[in-house]
N, C-alpha and C positions, 0 to 999 in steps of 0.2 A: 888945805891941809889931805897929800898926799894919803893914797892905803900904804905904807910901808910892806914889801914882802922879807921881812927877815923876822926871825923866831924870836923873839923874846921868853926873858927871863921872867918867871912869873914866881913871884914870891908865895912861900910855902904856907895854907890859913895852919893858925895858930894853934888848933886841936885837929892836923891834922886828916880830918875829914872833906870838913863844908866850910866856906871860906862868908867870915859873917860880912854885914853891911857896906862896915870900913876897911877891909883888907879888900872884898870886891872892889870898893871905888877907889882907894890907894892903887892899884893893880895898873883899872884902867887909865887911873894918871902918867904913872910910870912908861906904860907900853906907847900911851901915844902925844904923852910928851906934854902933859896938859900942863897949866898955872897952879892949880891947885885941884882938891879932894873933891870942891861946891864945881866946881866946872862939868868934871866928870861928872858927877850925881846929876846934873841940871840937862849933861847930855844926853844919858842913861834914860832922867825922866821921862824929855823928850822922847825920844824911839820909842818908849814905852808908849809914853802915849799915840805915839802916830800908829803903830801894833795892833792899840786895841779899837781905836776907830774904824783900820781898814776890817778888823776883824768882826763888829760888830755890822757892818755894811757886808756883809758878807765875800768879800776878797780871800783869797790865797796870798799868805805874805812868803817868798822864800828869803831866809837865811844864810847866801852864797856859804857854801863850807860847812854850811850846820845845819841845814833842811828843810822843811815848809811848814809852814801853822798856818792849819786848816781850822776851821768848825766844823763840827762833823752831827746832825743831827741821827740819835737813835732811836731806834722803834718802841713800845712797850713793849713791856713781858712779866709775865710772870717768873716770882720767885718766892723763898720760904725766909719766913721771921727764921732766925738761927737760934733765940730762945725761946720760940714755942713753940716750933713747928709749921705756923698756922702760914698760910696757901696766899702771897700778898700780889696785888697787881704793880708794877714799876712804872710809871710814866714817863712817855720818850722825853728827851731831854735835847741841847745841846749840851757837846763837849769841846775845847779848845784838843787840837790831835797835833805834836809835834810829829812830823817825818823826813828821819835824820837823814843825810845824804851821805852819799857812797865812800867820800871822803872824809866824812868824819866818823861813820863804820870803822875803818879802815883804821882812823886817825887812835880811835878808840879799841880797837878789840885787836 
């Protein structure tokens, strides 16, 4: 299945703001000309599993036309509990970060 460079008609979300899962998979099915939504969901789930496995191993994952996903380590820092005003230590942790590509930024802005 070769990628097409045509602009596709995307169905709008019913609530006007955010796609539901079924609407998302219906659009994937239509754009990729798949047989049914189940196939679109299986393809998406395989794609998501692949990205998660790569991130877990510490790889950066490029998504052409969208951006780059990577795991970043944050440092421990001091913060304040907004309810009590107490100063607390916020531990270091890993965060997933999506850096949008130039093409994605230009398409949105």
